C-alpha positions as CSV (number, residue, x, y, z in Angstrom):
1,M,-136.8,-162.5,-43.6
2,S,-133.5,-163.0,-42.0
3,S,-130.9,-161.3,-44.3
4,V,-130.3,-159.3,-47.4
5,S,-127.2,-159.6,-49.6
6,V,-126.0,-157.5,-52.5
7,A,-123.8,-158.7,-55.4
8,P,-121.3,-158.1,-56.7
9,N,-119.2,-156.9,-53.8
10,G,-115.8,-155.3,-54.3
11,A,-116.3,-154.0,-57.9
12,A,-113.9,-151.5,-59.4
13,L,-115.0,-149.1,-62.2
14,F,-113.8,-146.1,-64.0
15,T,-115.9,-142.9,-64.0
16,G,-118.7,-143.2,-66.6
17,G,-118.9,-146.9,-66.1
18,T,-122.0,-148.7,-64.9
19,Q,-122.6,-151.8,-62.7
20,Q,-125.8,-153.7,-62.2
21,F,-126.4,-154.9,-58.7
22,T,-128.8,-157.5,-57.5
23,A,-130.3,-158.1,-54.0
24,T,-131.3,-161.4,-52.5
25,A,-133.4,-161.9,-49.4
26,K,-133.2,-165.2,-47.4
27,D,-135.1,-166.6,-44.4
28,A,-133.6,-168.0,-41.2
29,S,-133.0,-171.4,-42.9
30,G,-131.0,-169.8,-45.7
31,A,-133.7,-170.3,-48.3
32,T,-134.1,-167.5,-50.9
33,L,-137.3,-165.5,-50.7
34,S,-138.9,-164.7,-54.0
35,G,-141.0,-161.7,-55.0
36,Q,-139.1,-159.2,-52.8
37,S,-138.7,-155.5,-53.6
38,F,-135.9,-153.2,-52.5
39,T,-135.0,-149.5,-52.4
40,W,-131.5,-148.6,-53.5
41,S,-129.1,-145.9,-52.1
42,S,-125.5,-144.7,-52.4
43,S,-123.4,-143.7,-49.5
44,A,-121.6,-141.1,-51.7
45,T,-123.5,-139.7,-54.7
46,G,-120.4,-137.7,-55.7
47,V,-118.7,-141.0,-56.4
48,A,-121.7,-143.1,-57.7
49,T,-125.4,-142.9,-58.1
50,V,-127.8,-145.8,-58.2
51,N,-131.3,-146.0,-59.7
52,S,-134.4,-147.8,-58.5
53,S,-133.5,-151.0,-60.3
54,G,-129.9,-151.2,-58.8
55,L,-128.0,-149.9,-61.8
56,M,-125.1,-147.9,-60.5
57,T,-123.3,-145.1,-62.5
58,A,-119.7,-144.1,-61.5
59,V,-119.3,-140.3,-61.5
60,G,-116.2,-139.6,-59.4
61,A,-113.1,-141.2,-57.8
62,G,-113.4,-142.7,-54.4
63,A,-115.0,-145.5,-52.4
64,V,-118.8,-145.9,-52.1
65,T,-121.2,-148.4,-50.6
66,I,-124.4,-149.4,-52.5
67,T,-127.2,-150.5,-50.2
68,A,-130.4,-152.4,-50.9
69,T,-133.2,-152.2,-48.2
70,S,-136.2,-154.5,-48.1
71,V,-139.5,-152.7,-48.8
72,S,-141.4,-155.2,-46.7
73,N,-139.0,-155.0,-43.8
74,N,-136.9,-151.8,-43.8
75,T,-134.8,-153.1,-40.9
76,K,-133.2,-155.6,-43.3
77,S,-130.6,-154.4,-45.8
78,G,-127.5,-155.5,-47.5
79,S,-124.6,-153.6,-49.1
80,A,-121.7,-153.9,-51.5
81,S,-118.5,-151.9,-51.7
82,V,-117.3,-150.2,-54.9
83,T,-114.2,-148.3,-55.8
84,V,-114.3,-145.8,-58.6
85,S,-111.2,-144.4,-60.4
86,V,-110.5,-141.8,-63.1
87,Q,-109.0,-143.7,-65.9
88,P,-105.3,-142.7,-66.4
89,T,-104.4,-141.0,-69.6
90,G,-101.1,-141.1,-71.5
91,S,-98.6,-143.9,-71.9
92,G,-97.8,-144.3,-68.2
93,T,-94.6,-144.0,-66.2
94,A,-91.7,-146.1,-67.4
95,L,-90.3,-148.7,-65.1
96,T,-86.8,-150.2,-65.0
97,S,-86.6,-153.9,-64.6
98,G,-85.9,-154.9,-61.0
99,T,-85.9,-151.3,-59.7
100,A,-88.7,-150.5,-57.2
101,V,-90.8,-147.4,-57.2
102,T,-91.1,-146.7,-53.5
103,S,-93.2,-144.7,-51.0
104,L,-96.3,-144.8,-53.2
105,A,-99.4,-143.4,-51.5
106,G,-102.9,-142.5,-52.6
107,A,-106.6,-142.3,-51.7
108,A,-109.3,-144.8,-52.4
109,G,-109.8,-144.8,-56.2
110,D,-106.4,-143.4,-57.0
111,A,-105.2,-145.0,-60.2
112,R,-101.8,-144.9,-61.7
113,L,-100.4,-146.3,-65.0
114,Y,-96.9,-147.7,-65.5
115,R,-95.2,-149.4,-68.4
116,I,-92.2,-151.7,-68.9
117,D,-90.6,-152.9,-72.1
118,V,-90.2,-156.7,-72.5
119,P,-87.5,-157.8,-75.0
120,S,-87.6,-160.7,-77.3
121,G,-86.8,-164.0,-75.6
122,A,-88.0,-162.9,-72.1
123,T,-88.9,-165.9,-70.0
124,N,-90.8,-164.2,-67.2
125,L,-92.5,-160.9,-66.2
126,N,-93.1,-160.5,-62.5
127,V,-95.0,-157.4,-61.2
128,Q,-95.6,-157.0,-57.5
129,T,-96.4,-154.6,-54.7
130,T,-94.9,-154.9,-51.2
131,G,-94.9,-153.1,-47.9
132,G,-96.9,-150.2,-46.7
133,T,-100.4,-150.1,-45.4
134,G,-103.9,-149.9,-46.9
135,D,-105.2,-151.8,-49.9
136,V,-104.1,-151.8,-53.5
137,D,-105.0,-153.9,-56.6
138,L,-102.9,-154.7,-59.6
139,Y,-103.8,-155.2,-63.2
140,V,-101.3,-156.0,-66.0
141,R,-101.8,-156.2,-69.8
142,S,-99.7,-156.5,-72.9
143,G,-99.9,-153.9,-75.7
144,Q,-102.3,-151.4,-74.1
145,A,-103.5,-150.2,-70.7
146,P,-105.5,-152.7,-68.7
147,T,-109.0,-152.0,-67.5
148,F,-110.8,-153.6,-64.5
149,S,-112.5,-156.0,-66.9
150,V,-109.8,-156.5,-69.6
151,Y,-106.3,-157.6,-68.5
152,T,-103.7,-160.3,-68.9
153,C,-103.3,-160.7,-65.1
154,K,-104.9,-159.2,-62.0
155,S,-104.1,-159.5,-58.3
156,T,-106.7,-158.2,-55.9
157,N,-105.7,-159.6,-52.5
158,P,-106.6,-157.7,-49.3
159,A,-104.0,-155.2,-48.2
160,T,-100.9,-154.2,-50.2
161,A,-99.2,-157.5,-51.2
162,E,-100.1,-158.1,-54.8
163,Q,-98.3,-160.1,-57.5
164,C,-98.8,-160.8,-61.2
165,Q,-96.4,-163.2,-62.9
166,V,-96.5,-163.9,-66.7
167,S,-94.4,-166.8,-68.1
168,S,-93.0,-166.2,-71.6
169,P,-94.4,-162.7,-71.9
170,A,-95.1,-161.3,-75.4
171,T,-92.4,-158.9,-76.7
172,G,-93.3,-155.3,-76.5
173,T,-94.7,-152.9,-73.9
174,W,-96.6,-154.1,-70.9
175,Y,-98.8,-151.8,-69.0
176,I,-99.5,-151.9,-65.2
177,L,-102.5,-150.3,-63.5
178,L,-102.2,-149.7,-59.8
179,Q,-105.4,-148.9,-58.1
180,G,-106.0,-147.8,-54.5
181,F,-109.0,-150.0,-53.5
182,A,-108.7,-148.1,-50.2
183,A,-106.3,-145.4,-49.1
184,Y,-102.7,-146.6,-49.0
185,S,-99.2,-145.4,-48.2
186,G,-95.6,-146.6,-48.2
187,V,-96.2,-149.1,-51.0
188,S,-93.4,-150.3,-53.3
189,L,-94.0,-151.4,-56.9
190,T,-91.4,-153.6,-58.8
191,A,-91.6,-155.1,-62.3
192,T,-88.9,-157.6,-63.2
193,V,-88.2,-159.0,-66.6
194,T,-86.2,-162.2,-66.7
195,T,-84.4,-163.2,-69.9
196,S,-82.8,-166.4,-70.9
197,G,-79.4,-164.8,-70.3
198,G,-80.3,-163.9,-66.7
199,G,-81.3,-160.3,-67.2
200,G,-83.6,-158.6,-64.8
201,G,-82.0,-159.9,-61.7
202,G,-82.3,-163.7,-61.7
203,G,-84.1,-166.6,-63.2
204,G,-82.1,-167.3,-66.3
205,G,-78.6,-168.5,-67.2
206,A,-76.1,-170.2,-64.9
207,A,-76.5,-167.7,-62.0
208,G,-80.3,-167.6,-62.0
209,S,-81.0,-171.3,-62.6
210,V,-81.2,-172.8,-59.1
211,A,-81.1,-176.4,-58.1
212,Q,-81.0,-176.2,-54.2
213,V,-81.6,-173.5,-51.5
214,S,-81.3,-173.3,-47.8
215,I,-82.2,-170.6,-45.3
216,G,-80.5,-169.9,-42.0
217,G,-80.9,-167.4,-39.2
218,V,-79.4,-164.4,-40.9
219,N,-78.3,-165.8,-44.3
220,A,-79.4,-167.9,-47.2
221,C,-77.5,-169.9,-49.7
222,A,-78.2,-171.5,-53.1
223,V,-76.6,-173.9,-55.6
224,T,-77.2,-173.3,-59.3
225,T,-77.9,-176.0,-61.8
226,A,-74.2,-175.6,-62.8
227,G,-73.0,-176.3,-59.2
228,V,-72.1,-172.7,-58.4
229,G,-72.6,-171.7,-54.8
230,Y,-74.1,-168.3,-53.7
231,C,-74.8,-166.9,-50.3
232,W,-76.3,-163.6,-49.0
233,G,-77.5,-161.8,-45.9
234,S,-75.5,-160.8,-42.9
235,G,-71.8,-160.3,-43.4
236,A,-71.0,-160.7,-39.7
237,S,-69.9,-164.3,-39.4
238,G,-68.5,-165.1,-42.8
239,V,-71.3,-167.2,-44.1
240,V,-71.3,-165.2,-47.3
241,A,-67.9,-166.9,-47.8
242,N,-66.3,-164.1,-49.9
243,G,-63.3,-163.7,-47.6
244,Q,-64.9,-161.0,-45.4
245,A,-66.6,-160.9,-42.0
246,I,-67.9,-157.4,-41.3
247,S,-70.6,-157.0,-38.7
248,S,-72.1,-153.9,-40.2
249,T,-72.3,-155.3,-43.7
250,F,-75.4,-156.9,-45.3
251,W,-75.3,-158.6,-48.7
252,Y,-78.7,-158.0,-50.3
253,S,-77.9,-159.9,-53.4
254,P,-76.3,-163.4,-53.8
255,V,-72.5,-163.4,-53.6
256,L,-70.3,-166.1,-55.1
257,V,-68.9,-168.6,-52.6
258,S,-65.2,-168.5,-52.9
259,G,-63.0,-171.5,-53.6
260,N,-64.1,-172.6,-57.1
261,H,-65.9,-175.7,-55.8
262,T,-68.7,-177.4,-57.7
263,W,-71.5,-177.9,-55.1
264,R,-74.2,-180.4,-54.8
265,Q,-75.7,-178.9,-51.6
266,I,-75.2,-176.0,-49.2
267,E,-77.0,-175.8,-45.9
268,V,-77.1,-172.8,-43.6
269,G,-77.5,-172.7,-39.8
270,T,-77.7,-169.8,-37.4
271,N,-74.1,-168.4,-38.0
272,H,-72.4,-171.1,-40.1
273,A,-72.8,-173.1,-43.3
274,C,-71.7,-176.4,-44.7
275,G,-71.7,-177.8,-48.2
276,V,-71.0,-181.0,-50.1
277,T,-69.3,-180.9,-53.4
278,T,-70.1,-183.1,-56.4
279,G,-66.8,-184.8,-55.6
280,N,-68.4,-185.8,-52.2
281,E,-66.1,-183.5,-50.1
282,L,-67.5,-181.7,-47.1
283,Y,-66.7,-178.0,-46.3
284,C,-67.9,-175.7,-43.6
285,W,-67.4,-171.9,-43.0
286,G,-68.7,-169.1,-40.9
287,R,-68.6,-168.7,-37.1
288,N,-66.6,-171.3,-35.1
289,T,-67.1,-171.0,-31.3
290,S,-66.1,-173.1,-28.4
291,Y,-68.6,-175.6,-29.6
292,G,-66.5,-176.5,-32.6
293,E,-69.6,-176.3,-34.9
294,L,-67.5,-176.1,-38.1
295,G,-66.1,-179.6,-37.5
296,I,-62.5,-178.6,-38.4
297,G,-61.0,-180.0,-35.1
298,S,-60.8,-176.6,-33.4
299,T,-62.8,-174.9,-30.7
300,T,-61.1,-171.6,-31.2
301,G,-63.6,-168.7,-31.6
302,A,-63.1,-167.3,-35.1
303,N,-65.0,-166.4,-38.2
304,F,-63.9,-168.5,-41.2
305,T,-64.8,-166.6,-44.3
306,T,-63.9,-169.2,-46.9
307,P,-64.9,-172.9,-47.0
308,Q,-62.8,-175.2,-44.7
309,R,-62.4,-178.9,-45.5
310,V,-64.1,-181.2,-42.9
311,G,-63.4,-184.9,-42.5
312,A,-60.5,-185.1,-45.0
313,G,-60.4,-188.5,-46.6
314,M,-64.1,-189.2,-46.0
315,S,-66.8,-189.2,-48.7
316,F,-70.1,-187.4,-48.0
317,S,-73.4,-187.2,-49.7
318,A,-75.5,-184.8,-47.6
319,V,-75.2,-182.4,-44.7
320,T,-77.6,-180.7,-42.3
321,V,-76.7,-177.6,-40.1
322,G,-78.3,-176.3,-36.9
323,N,-77.5,-173.6,-34.3
324,T,-74.3,-175.1,-32.8
325,H,-74.1,-178.7,-34.2
326,S,-74.2,-180.3,-37.6
327,C,-74.5,-183.8,-39.0
328,A,-73.7,-185.4,-42.4
329,L,-74.3,-188.6,-44.2
330,T,-71.5,-190.5,-46.0
331,T,-71.9,-191.9,-49.4
332,S,-72.5,-195.3,-47.7
333,G,-75.3,-193.8,-45.5
334,A,-73.4,-193.6,-42.2
335,A,-74.2,-190.6,-40.0
336,Y,-71.6,-188.4,-38.4
337,C,-72.2,-185.4,-36.1
338,W,-70.1,-182.6,-34.5
339,G,-70.4,-179.5,-32.4
340,Q,-72.2,-178.9,-29.1
341,N,-73.2,-182.1,-27.3
342,D,-74.7,-180.9,-24.0
343,A,-78.0,-182.6,-24.7
344,A,-76.7,-185.7,-26.5
345,Q,-77.6,-184.2,-29.9
346,L,-74.6,-185.8,-31.5
347,G,-76.0,-189.3,-30.8
348,D,-72.6,-190.6,-29.7
349,G,-74.2,-193.2,-27.3
350,V,-71.9,-192.3,-24.4
351,T,-73.9,-192.5,-21.2
352,T,-71.3,-191.3,-18.7
353,G,-68.5,-188.8,-19.2
354,A,-69.6,-187.8,-22.7
355,P,-67.8,-184.7,-23.9
356,S,-70.0,-181.6,-24.2
357,V,-68.3,-180.7,-27.5
358,R,-66.9,-182.7,-30.4
359,S,-65.1,-180.5,-32.8
360,A,-64.7,-183.1,-35.6
361,P,-67.2,-185.5,-37.2
362,Y,-68.0,-188.4,-34.8
363,A,-69.9,-191.5,-35.8
364,V,-73.5,-191.7,-34.6
365,A,-74.0,-194.8,-32.4
366,G,-75.9,-197.8,-33.7
367,G,-74.1,-198.4,-37.0
368,Y,-77.3,-197.8,-39.0
369,T,-77.5,-196.4,-42.5
370,Y,-79.7,-193.5,-43.3
371,T,-81.3,-191.8,-46.3
372,S,-82.1,-188.4,-44.7
373,I,-81.0,-186.5,-41.6
374,A,-82.0,-183.1,-40.0
375,V,-81.0,-181.1,-37.0
376,A,-83.3,-178.8,-35.1
377,G,-82.0,-175.5,-33.8
378,N,-83.0,-176.6,-30.3
379,R,-80.5,-179.4,-29.6
380,N,-82.1,-182.4,-31.5
381,T,-81.4,-184.6,-34.4
382,C,-83.7,-186.9,-36.4
383,A,-82.9,-189.2,-39.3
384,V,-84.6,-191.6,-41.6
385,R,-83.1,-195.1,-41.4
386,T,-82.8,-197.1,-44.6
387,G,-86.2,-198.8,-44.8
388,G,-88.1,-195.7,-43.6
389,T,-88.0,-195.8,-39.8
390,V,-87.6,-192.3,-38.2
391,L,-85.0,-192.3,-35.4
392,C,-84.3,-189.3,-33.1
393,W,-81.9,-188.3,-30.3
394,G,-80.9,-185.4,-28.2
395,D,-82.9,-183.2,-25.9
396,G,-86.1,-185.1,-25.2
397,Q,-88.2,-182.1,-24.0
398,G,-91.0,-180.6,-26.0
399,G,-91.9,-183.8,-27.8
400,R,-89.2,-183.3,-30.4
401,L,-87.9,-186.8,-30.2
402,G,-91.3,-188.2,-31.2
403,R,-91.7,-190.2,-28.0
404,P,-92.3,-189.5,-24.3
405,Y,-89.6,-187.5,-22.5
406,V,-87.5,-189.5,-20.1
407,L,-85.9,-187.2,-17.5
408,S,-82.6,-188.9,-17.0
409,S,-79.1,-187.8,-18.0
410,G,-78.1,-191.4,-18.4
411,D,-81.1,-192.4,-20.4
412,L,-79.7,-194.3,-23.4
413,S,-82.7,-193.6,-25.6
414,N,-81.9,-189.9,-25.7
415,R,-78.2,-190.5,-26.5
416,T,-78.5,-193.0,-29.3
417,P,-80.8,-193.1,-32.3
418,T,-84.1,-194.5,-31.1
419,P,-87.3,-194.9,-33.1
420,V,-90.2,-192.5,-32.6
421,S,-93.2,-193.9,-30.8
422,F,-95.5,-193.8,-33.8
423,V,-95.7,-196.0,-36.9
424,F,-94.7,-194.0,-40.0
425,T,-92.7,-195.0,-43.0
426,A,-90.7,-191.9,-44.1
427,T,-88.7,-190.9,-47.1
428,S,-87.2,-187.7,-45.7
429,V,-87.2,-185.6,-42.5
430,A,-86.8,-181.8,-41.9
431,A,-86.4,-179.7,-38.8
432,G,-87.8,-176.4,-37.6
433,N,-86.5,-174.7,-34.5
434,S,-88.6,-176.8,-32.1
435,H,-90.5,-179.2,-34.4
436,F,-89.8,-181.9,-36.9
437,C,-91.7,-183.1,-40.0
438,A,-91.2,-186.2,-42.1
439,V,-92.5,-187.0,-45.5
440,G,-94.2,-190.4,-45.7
441,A,-93.9,-193.0,-48.4
442,D,-97.7,-192.5,-48.9
443,G,-97.2,-188.7,-49.5
444,S,-98.5,-187.6,-46.2
445,V,-96.5,-185.4,-43.8
446,A,-96.1,-186.2,-40.1
447,C,-95.2,-183.3,-37.8
448,W,-94.4,-183.3,-34.0
449,G,-92.9,-181.1,-31.3
450,S,-93.9,-177.5,-30.6
451,A,-97.5,-177.1,-31.7
452,Q,-98.6,-173.7,-30.3
453,A,-98.4,-171.7,-33.6
454,G,-100.0,-174.2,-35.9
455,Q,-96.7,-175.4,-37.3
456,L,-97.8,-179.0,-37.0
457,G,-100.7,-178.4,-39.5
458,R,-103.5,-178.1,-36.9
459,A,-104.6,-175.5,-34.3
460,G,-102.5,-175.5,-31.2
461,T,-102.8,-174.0,-27.7
462,P,-100.3,-171.6,-26.0
463,G,-97.2,-173.5,-25.0
464,E,-98.4,-176.8,-26.4
465,T,-95.8,-179.5,-27.3
466,T,-96.5,-183.1,-28.3
467,Y,-94.6,-186.2,-29.3
468,V,-97.8,-187.4,-31.0
469,P,-97.6,-186.4,-34.7
470,N,-100.2,-184.6,-36.7
471,I,-100.6,-186.2,-40.1
472,V,-101.1,-183.7,-42.9
473,T,-102.9,-185.2,-45.9
474,A,-103.9,-182.0,-47.8
475,A,-101.9,-183.2,-50.8
476,S,-99.4,-185.9,-51.8
477,F,-96.2,-184.4,-50.6
478,T,-92.6,-185.0,-51.8
479,G,-90.6,-182.6,-49.6
480,V,-90.9,-180.4,-46.5
481,G,-89.1,-177.6,-44.7
482,G,-89.5,-176.2,-41.2
483,G,-89.2,-172.7,-39.8
484,S,-89.3,-171.3,-36.3
485,S,-93.0,-171.7,-36.1
486,H,-94.2,-172.5,-39.6
487,T,-93.9,-175.3,-42.2
488,C,-93.8,-175.4,-46.0
489,A,-94.1,-178.6,-48.1
490,R,-93.8,-179.3,-51.8
491,A,-96.6,-181.4,-53.3
492,A,-96.4,-183.9,-56.2
493,T,-98.5,-181.4,-58.2
494,N,-95.6,-178.8,-57.9
495,A,-97.5,-176.6,-55.5
496,I,-96.0,-175.4,-52.2
497,W,-98.3,-175.7,-49.2
498,C,-97.5,-173.7,-46.0
499,W,-99.1,-173.5,-42.5
500,G,-98.4,-172.1,-39.0
501,Y,-97.2,-168.6,-37.8
502,N,-97.4,-165.9,-40.4
503,D,-96.4,-162.6,-38.7
504,M,-93.9,-161.8,-41.5
505,G,-95.8,-163.3,-44.5
506,Q,-93.8,-166.5,-44.4
507,L,-96.8,-168.5,-45.6
508,G,-96.7,-166.7,-48.9
509,D,-100.4,-166.2,-49.1
510,G,-100.3,-162.4,-49.4
511,T,-101.4,-161.9,-45.8
512,T,-99.8,-161.9,-42.3
513,T,-102.7,-163.9,-40.8
514,N,-101.7,-167.1,-39.0
515,R,-103.1,-170.3,-40.5
516,P,-102.9,-173.7,-38.7
517,T,-104.2,-175.6,-41.7
518,P,-102.3,-176.1,-44.9
519,A,-103.0,-174.0,-48.0
520,A,-101.2,-173.8,-51.3
521,I,-99.5,-170.8,-52.7
522,S,-101.6,-170.0,-55.8
523,G,-100.4,-169.4,-59.3
524,M,-96.8,-170.8,-59.0
525,T,-95.3,-174.3,-59.5
526,F,-92.2,-175.4,-57.5
527,K,-89.7,-178.3,-57.4
528,Q,-88.4,-177.5,-53.9
529,A,-89.6,-175.9,-50.7
530,A,-87.4,-174.6,-47.9
531,A,-88.1,-172.7,-44.6
532,N,-86.3,-171.5,-41.6
533,F,-86.9,-168.9,-38.9
534,S,-89.5,-166.6,-40.4
535,T,-88.6,-166.9,-44.1
536,S,-89.5,-169.4,-46.8
537,C,-88.1,-170.1,-50.3
538,G,-89.1,-172.2,-53.3
539,I,-87.5,-173.1,-56.6
540,T,-89.9,-173.1,-59.5
541,I,-90.0,-175.9,-62.1
542,T,-88.2,-173.5,-64.4
543,D,-85.3,-173.2,-61.8
544,A,-86.1,-169.7,-60.7
545,L,-85.6,-169.0,-56.9
546,Y,-88.3,-167.1,-55.0
547,C,-88.3,-166.2,-51.3
548,W,-90.9,-164.6,-49.0
549,G,-91.5,-163.8,-45.3
550,S,-88.9,-161.9,-43.2
551,G,-86.3,-159.9,-45.1
552,S,-84.1,-159.3,-42.0
553,Y,-80.4,-159.1,-42.8
554,G,-81.2,-159.2,-46.6
555,V,-82.2,-162.9,-46.7
556,L,-84.8,-162.2,-49.4
557,G,-82.0,-161.4,-51.9
558,Q,-83.7,-158.4,-53.4
559,G,-80.6,-156.2,-54.0
560,S,-81.8,-153.7,-51.3
561,Y,-83.4,-154.0,-48.0
562,V,-86.9,-155.4,-47.9
563,G,-88.4,-155.8,-44.4
564,Y,-90.8,-158.6,-45.4
565,S,-92.9,-159.8,-48.2
566,A,-96.1,-161.8,-47.9
567,V,-95.8,-163.0,-51.5
568,P,-92.9,-164.7,-53.3
569,L,-90.2,-162.4,-54.6
570,Q,-87.7,-163.6,-57.2
571,V,-84.1,-163.5,-55.8
572,R,-82.0,-161.2,-57.8
573,F,-78.8,-162.9,-58.9
574,P,-75.9,-161.0,-60.4
């Protein structure tokens, strides 16, 4: 006999309930041994007792371990954990949609009942727990209090990040059971009802129906299906674009971008943003430094708190924004870049005497046409040429150009669009801080550059960089976004897959465990994925916007400060 296992593990019961356990013995090869007998014991008889056949009876609240020991070899035993709760009585504590109940704490087995009223016509009910320490589980049910075996939705992830989302919830009262699977503290519980008119803080109506989203260093912006622009986060540089730039101000909910423009796209960088209107006009706003990153022909340091026209007379279709440089595509597919040029990131093709700054759009050398373009925060640009070839230029260090680094200030391959060294037919390209990813015509994703945190979709080593791409084939992908050290991609099945560094929950899997291999966010369907720094966002197929990961500066858009969330939170539009 090599091992003994006990099932089920992780059961939850109310006092008075019973649970039958079974024990299985296996040999060293993993084969099950028949005819084995076991003795049963409970680690806390005040919580649960167990009889000689493995039938447990719950008698008091708390955590308990049920153990089976082999009769023939008493050195071999297995165990299962159980949490017992006293079933709450009454109708529960009423919740207000979108308003968090904070600082919740309890012991293992602590069970609390809440309720929320769902009006007729509601499109979504989202219940989630965030923050704190310990381990909680969530059960949600319509019409009456849930039990551990009867519920509409349950979420039993490790730790405190739980979420239950119900589409088109039934009209009436919904009940929420919060159980401490282990002791917990500092947990927040929020239930949000979304209606077709936008009630509950986002998701419906013109404000909550989102078509496009972008995340920057300290801000995020979105465009609704009606072409209305919203930004939120830090108020310091004017990216919120409401006419104010106040360093001590944070906008925790989306704020309307001034100017009455109808937007197709808004992209955010570290401290500035740019957008393209449905009339193909390009505007930028936020912080303009001596690098001229707004493209307005000025290198005067100032915060521009309303959109400023860029490239008057030109017609643009798309824009991409980095730390101190930006690029855009015209409606004919030509590429223009502006801002800092110390590492040839503007691709101007000038080998000697090239200016270190260009404060207005400047044509990228080569005369090619492109279908997609992206700038990395670390002085690089890559684009997909018509036909699918990936070209890159700028700082050649760290493998970010997708080809071997040539240490020469006059090297033309770094100053002009030059193909990556691998064969890959792409449809789009996206940038992280120090890595790039491209979506292939075959649905794969190729990633190259910094590899140490797993952002390329494979395990990396400390300090590792590479121009050799890792090809991700976990799904057939249609879009991709890159963060500082993580990546998220949208699959044709409407799932978002994420991988890489996960210190702030930016992978959206309910944990803060790093993961170098791709895994899908469960239970949700998306039409777009976006990532930057330590935050990720996705737009669902019903046009609702969710963000997760770091909440620094208010970029999660929750109406109040949320430090981080390891599960998607619906952005609360006005």
